[in-house]
DRENTORTI-168371 format. One record per atom (N, C-alpha, C): y, x, z; residue in one letter. Coordinates in pm, whole numbers, plus 32768, in hexadecimal, padded with zeros to 4 digits. Layout:
YXZA/...
This chain:
9E766A9E4CC8M/9ECC6AEF4CCCM/9E326B7D4C56M/9E676BB54C1EQ/9DE96C044BB8Q/9DDF6C564BDBQ/9D686C934BFAI/9D356D444C2FI/9D126D514BA7I/9D026D924B52S/9CDD6DDB4B0BS/9D036E914ADFS/9C876EE94AFEY/9C886F974B11Y/9CCF6FC74AAFY/9D6570314A9FP/9D8770434A44P/9D2D70A849D9P/9D5970A74966G/9D0C70C94902G/9C77708948C5G/9C426FE74919S/9BB26FE0490FS/9BCD6F3348B1S/9B686F3148B0G/9B206ECA4840G/9B136E2E489BG/9B026E5648FAS/9A9B6E184965S/9A966E2E49B2S/9AC56DBF4A53S/9AC26DED4AD1S/9ABA6D424B06S/9A556D964B6DN/9A156D144BA9N/9A596D364C49N/9A236CC54CA5I/9A846CCB4D3AI/99ED6C924D79I/99AE6CBC4DE5F/99576C6B4E28F/99256C7A4EC7F/99A16D024F10G/99A16CBB4FA8G/9A3F6D064FAAG/9A5A6C84504FL/9A9A6CE3505AL/9AFF6C8150FFL/9B226CF2512FN/9B506CE651D9N/9B8B6CA95230N/9BC16CF05292D/9C186C38529CD/9CD16CB152ABD/9CC36D155291S/9D076D6B5295S/9D566D61520AS/9D0F6D23518FG/9D196D1250FCG/9CFF6D3050CCG/9CDC6D9750C6V/9C656E265095V/9BDC6E3C5048V/9BEA6E174F7CS/9B8E6DD14F9DS/9B3A6E534F45S/9ACA6E4C4EF3V/9A7F6E884EA3V/9A396E2B4E62V/9A026EA94DD0G/99B76E6C4D52G/99AF6EC14D12G/99816E9A4C7BV/999F6F074C15V/99CD6EE94BB0V/99C56F5E4B39Y/9A086F494AD6Y/99B26FB94A9EY/99F56F7849FES/99966FB04999S/9A0B6FDA490ES/99F6701148B6S/9A0B7067483DS/9A00709247DBS/9A3E7112478CQ/99D670F34735Q/99BD719B4755Q/99AF71D947ADN/994F724447C6N/9912722A4885N/991171E64867T/98A5718848F1T/986171564935T/97F771384948A/97E07098490EA/97B470634997A/9839709F49E3G/984A70264AACG/980370884B36G/98CF708F4B0FE/98F171004B80E/994170C84C28E/991B70E44C79G/9972706F4CE3G/9A0B70A64D1FG/9A05703B4D33F/9AE770584D86F/9AD6701A4E00F/9B85700F4E0AQ/9BB46FE74EC8Q/9C146FA24E32Q/9C616F5B4E9CY/9CAB6F024E85Y/9D386EF04F30Y/9D7F6F024F05P/9DF66F5E4EDAP/9DF56F864E94P/9DAA701C4EB0S/9DFE70A04E77S/9DB470CC4E20S/9D6370614DABY/9CE270804D71Y/9CED71214D92Y/9C9A71494E00S/9C6771A84E0CS/9BB571B84DD9S/9B88720A4D77Q/9B1C71DB4D2FQ/9ABC71F54DCBQ/9A3A71CA4D8BI/99BF71F64E23I/995671DA4DC5I/992B72784D97I/9896729C4DA8I/987872ED4DC4I/97C772E14DDCW/977872FC4DF9W/971F739F4DA6W/973473FC4DD2P/970D747C4DB9P/96B174654D6CP/961F742D4D89A/95DC74224DA8A/957E73B34D20A/9609737C4D0EE/95AB73054C72E/95DE73224C2BE/95E7733D4B64Q/963C72DF4B49Q/96E572984AF6Q/96A272044B46T/970271804B87T/96F5717D4C0DT/977371164C2AT/974A71264CAET/978670734CC5T/976470124D4BF/979B6F804D2DF/97966F474DBDF/97FD6F754E03P/98446F8B4E95P/98016EE14E77P/97F86E884EE7T/980E6DE94F0AT/98376DB54F67T/98556E2F4FD5G/988F6DCC5040G/98D86E355070G/99286DFF5103I/99826E79516AI/99DC6E5051A2I/99776E875223N/99AD6E30527BN/9A236E355306N/9A476E50535BD/9AF36E5353A9D/9B0F6EF453AED/9A766F1E5398A/9AB16FE553ECA/9AB66FD85381A/9AC66FC85310G/9AC36FF15282G/9A2B70145239G/99B8700B5276H/99397029523CH/98E76FFA51F1H/98F070365185V/98B67012510FV/98226FFF50DDV/97DD6F765087V/974F6F725066V/97986F714FEDV/96FE6F9E4FA7G/96CA6F584EFFG/96516FCF4EE2G/96436FB84E77Y/95C66FEE4E42Y/95D670184DA1Y/958D70874DB9G/95C270EE4D2AG/955570DC4CA9G/955971244C1EG/953C70F14BB8G/949F70F24BB7G/949C70B34B69A/93DF70D24B64A/938F717A4B1FA/931A71CF4B7BT/92AB720E4B28T/929F71DB4B16T/926B720C4AB2G/91B971714A74G/91CA70E94A95G/918D70EF4B21N/914D70364B16N/918F70784BFFN/91BA70B64C46Y/91F170CC4C5DY/926C70CE4CADY/92D3707C4CDDV/933670884D05V/937370AC4DBCV/9393710D4DB7P/940B70E54E69P/945B70A64E84P/949F70CE4F1CA/94B1709C4F53A/950D70FF4F98A/95C070E54FD2F/95EC71215014F/961070D1505CF/966771365112L/96D471165129L/96E471AA5157L/977F71665112D/980A71C150F3D/97F271AF5174D/9859723E51BDI/98C172385204I/991C72C05233I/99A1725E5203G/9A2372D851C4G/99EF736F516AG/99B7731D50F9G/99B2738B50AEG/98FA73B85091G/98C07381511BN/983F73BD514CN/97F5737C513FN/9780737750C4F/96E3735150B7F/9691732C510BF/966472E2514CY/959772D7517EY/95B372705134Y/94ED727B50F5P/94CF72555084P/948E71BF5102P/9431716A50D1V/947370BC5110V/93B870E450B3V/935E70D950F9N/92B270CE50BAN/9255709050D9N/924C6FEE50D3Y/91D16FB3511DY/916E7033512DY/911F70475191P/9067706A5175P/901F704A511BP/8FFF70905094G/8FA9706D508DG/8FB770404FB3G/902B70094F93A/90756F844F7BA/908C70104EF8A/908A6FB24E9CS/909B6FF54E0FS/91266FC24DDBS/915F6F474DFFQ/92046F4C4DCAQ/923E6F0E4E7DQ/92956F5B4EA1T/93066F334EDCT/93A16ED74EC8T/93CE6E714F06F/94536E4F4EC5F/94A26E164F8BF/95036E454F56V/95406E4C4FEBV/95D06DCF4FD3V/95DE6D684FEDY/966A6D0E4FDFY/96B06D135056Y/96916D1A50C5G/96CF6CF35151G/96DC6D3E51B6G/97406D7D51E7I/97726D8F525FI/97E06D2A52F2I/97CA6D5D5333N/98156D15538EN/98406D6A53CFN/98906D8D5474G/98E66E0954CCG/988E6E4E54F1G/98206DE8554ED/98006E725566D/97596EB05534D/978F6EE05472A/97446F115419A/96BA6EBE5404A/96936E675438E/962E6DFE5418E/961B6DFD536DE/95816E105339I/95AE6E0A52B3I/95216DD65274I/95636D4A51FEV/950F6CE351F2V/94D16D12512DV/946B6D2750FFG/94486D03508AG/93EB6CDE501CG/93B76D644FDAG/933F6CD24FDFG/930A6D464FBAG/92566D5C4F60Y/92286DC14F7EY/91806D734F0FY/91476DF94EBCS/90CA6E104E51S/90696E4D4E70S/8FC36E314EA2D/8F6B6E454E9BD/8F006E2B4E74D/8E986E3C4EA0S/8DF86E294E75S/8DD46D8C4E80S/8E196D414EE5T/8E3E6CCE4F13T/8E766C6A4ED7T/8ED86C5C4ED1G/8F2C6C0C4E66G/8FCD6C514E77G/90306BB84EB3N/90986BF24E8BN/90E76BE04F23N/91416C584F91H/91316B965046H/919E6C0B5045H/91E86BDA5096G/926F6BF250DBG/926F6C26515FG/92E36CC0517FF/92DD6CD751F2F/93746CFC5247F/93536D0F52CDL/939E6D4B5322L/93B06DFA5346L/93FE6E2B5337F/94286E9E5359F/94566EE753D3F/94146F035439Q/949C6F1C54E1Q/949C6FD154C2Q/94FB700E5469P/9524709E5469P/9562709754F7P/954271385517T/95C8717E558AT/95DD71F155A5T/968171E955ABP/96A472A0559BP/964172C75612P/965D73AA55EDP/96C273D05566P/961E739A54EFP/95C273B954DFT/956673825487T/958E7313544CT/959E72DF548AW/956B726B5402W/9532722153E1W/94B5720B5408T/944772095426T/93F371D25484T/93B1714A5478G/939470E354D7G/9325706F54B0G/9316701854C6V/929F6FF054C9V/92856F6A547AV/922E6F3953EFY/92356ECB536BY/91C46E9A53D0Y/92526DEB539FT/91DF6D8653B8T/92056D5E5346T/91436D375300P/91366CB152C7P/91916C4A52CDP/91B26BB9526AI/91EE6B5F52A7I/918C6B125227I/91356AC45258N/91066A5C51C1N/913C69CF5206N/914A695E51B3Y/914568E251E9Y/90CB68A45202Y/90C1687D5278P/9034685352C4P/8FDA67D45243P/8F9E67D251FCE/8FAB677F51A5E/8F166774516CE/8E6C672E512CA/8E00678C50FFA/8E2167975099A/8E2F6813504CQ/8E4D682E4FD7Q/8F0068174F90Q/8F3D68394FB9V/8FBD68844F7AV/8F8668D94EEEV/900268E04EE9Q/8FD3696E4E50Q/902B69824E67Q/909D699B4EC7L/90F56A2F4EC5L/91746A054F16L/91906A564F7BT/91FA6A474FFBT/929A6A9F4FF2T/92E06A9E4FEAT/93356AC74FE1T/938A6AC25065T/93B46B2550A9A/94496B2950F5A/94976B84507DA/95036B4650C5Y/95BB6B3B5060Y/962F6B6150DBY/964A6AED512CG/96A56B1D518DG/96626B3C5230G/96CF6B255246I/96BF6B4D52FCI/97446B4E536CI/97366B1853BDS/97C86AD053FDS/979E6B6F5469S/98476B7F54BCN/984A6B9A5547N/97D16B3C559BN/97C86AD0557FN/976A6AAD5595N/97026A745606N/96C66AF8554DG/96566ADD555FG/960E6A8954F0G/96366A3D54A3Q/95EF69CE5447Q/95DB6A1C53FDQ/958A69F15374V/955F6A2B530FV/954669CE52C5V/95956A085264V/958A698251FCV/954969C25164V/953069595123G/94AF69BD50AFG/948A69375059G/943269615005F/93BD68DE4FB7F/933468E84FC5F/92AC68D64FE1Y/927E68A24FABY/923E686F4F0AY/91F268984ECBV/918E681F4E65V/9110680A4EB6V/90D967764E83D/906C67464EA3D/9049674A4E14D/8F9D66EA4E55S/8F5166EC4E31S/8F2C66A84D90S/8FD8665E4D8AA/8F9366114D2AA/902D665D4CE6A/906966D54D34S/90EC673F4CCDS/914C66CB4C9AS/915C66914D05N/91B466664D38N/921366954DA7N/92B566E34D56A/92F9673C4DEDA/934466D74E7EA/933A67224EEEH/935F66F94F30H/93B7673C4FBEH/943B67184FF5G/949367715017G/9437676F50ECG/941E67A95107F/93EB67B8519DF/947E683251D2F/947767E85284V/94E368385301V/945B68785354V/947B68DD5362L/940C694B53BFL/945A69275480L/945A691D54CAD/94666941554DD/946569BA5561D/946E69FE5567L/943C6A9F55A0L/93F06A69563FL/94496A7B569AT/94596A465701T/93B469C0574AT/93C9694F5700S/935569325721S/92BC691456B0S/931D6952566FG/9297698F55F9G/926668CB5587G/92CA68975575V/92A267E75564V/930B683154CDV/925D6807544BY/92DA67E953CDY/92E5672953EDY/933467305399A/93A766BE5368A/93B666AD52C8A/93526652527ES/9331666C51F6S/93AF65E451C4S/94396611515AF/9483658B5157F/94AA65A750A2F/94A564C55043D/94DF65324FECD/956564D24FC8D/95A764CA4F1AY/95EB649C4F26Y/95DE64324EDDY/965563BF4F0DS/95EB62FB4ED7S/9617632F4E34S/957F62FC4E44G/958162C34DA4G/956B634A4D24G/955463D44D81S/956B64324D3DS/94AD645C4CE1S/948764BC4C6FA/944C64FB4C3EA/93E865504CC0A/945B65924CEEA/941D663A4D19A/94A7665E4D74A/94B666A54DF5T/94E566BC4E46T/94ED67364E7DT/9560676A4E3BY/956568294EB9Y/95AB68224F11Y/959F682C4F6DG/9628688A4FF1G/9636693D5027G/96BB690A4FFDF/96E669CD4FEBF/971769EF505BF/979F6995504EC/97A869D65102C/97F269A1514FC/97F969D251E6V/980A69715275V/988969945290V/98BE694C52F9N/993969AB5359N/9906697953A7N/996C69CF5451D/997B697A5498D/996168FF54E5D/9982689A549BF/9986683E54B2F/991D67EE54CCF/98CA683D5454G/985567E853F4G/98476778537EG/98CA679F5360Q/98D767A052B7Q/98A567D4524EQ/985667975217M/98356801516AM/982F67A85109M/987D68235094V/9856682E502AV/97F0687E4FC3V/97F967EF4F49G/975768314EE9G/979A67BB4E52G/976267E84E19E/974267914D97E/9692674C4D61E/96F366D84D6EQ/969466744D2AQ/9648665A4CA7Q/95F466434C19I/95D365F44C05I/95D3655B4BD5I/960C65174B9AE/964C649C4B94E/95CB647C4ADFE/9564645B4AD4C/955D64024A6FC/9577636B4A3DC/9599632449E2I/95CC62AB49DBI/95C462A94932I/95F662EB48C6V/95F362E34841V/9597634C4833V/962563C3484DL/95F16431485BL/95F4648348D2L/95FD64EB48B6C/960865414937C/965C65AB49AAC/96C5659B4A01S/971F65C749F9S/974166174AA6S/972566904AC4V/977A66D34B3EV/97C066B94B81V/97A666B04BFBL/985F66804C18L/984166974C9DL/98A966D94CDCG/989267134D4FG/98C666A04E02G/989D66D24E65F/98DD66894EE2F/990B66894F4EF/98FD664D4F9BI/994666895061I/98CD66275081I/98AA664250FFA/987665EC5146A/989865E851ACA/98B965CD5247T/991D65D152A2T/98B1658452E9T/98A565935397P/984D654E53DEP/98B665005404P/981C64835415Q/9890641B545DQ/982D6421552FQ/
């Protein structure tokens, strides 16, 4: 099934919940990017920013994403029923949010003077403020870490770039604090994007034989 926001030039879907409700971004001649929800095709617009990029939605209908850059500053948000709450990692110049689970635990990435890192944000109602925890793959000289997805079981998936500029996927178990790296067999780079409650992960891998191509994958625990 094709999804295209009415009157748009392009439409992209980034998040989906168990009820089949998805969120994404459309662009047209009049906008560089605004959010929308499918199947209602209702708009998701963060009034504080010129553009809105929803990236995830949980089963309660809570939406996460980030806004258009103002200079070098990129803010992120949590949308609860049309009320937008800021998600900004303390001291960061840029905050990107990618995933949310049923407990409204949020993961993403941020940039500061020390580099690019992943994070976990655990907000609580009614103010939806809470604790930020950095996520950095525990290997010497890792260039960056980004967290993309989080399951209801407390598994976080993402990717990191090592000192040789090679990208690898990782899974973090929040209960134990244990990280595990993974690579798609034969790939030049592996990126983990989403994980479900069964531990299945999806992402993309770059395969270079004569030319390089980007391919998706799904990985199931053995």
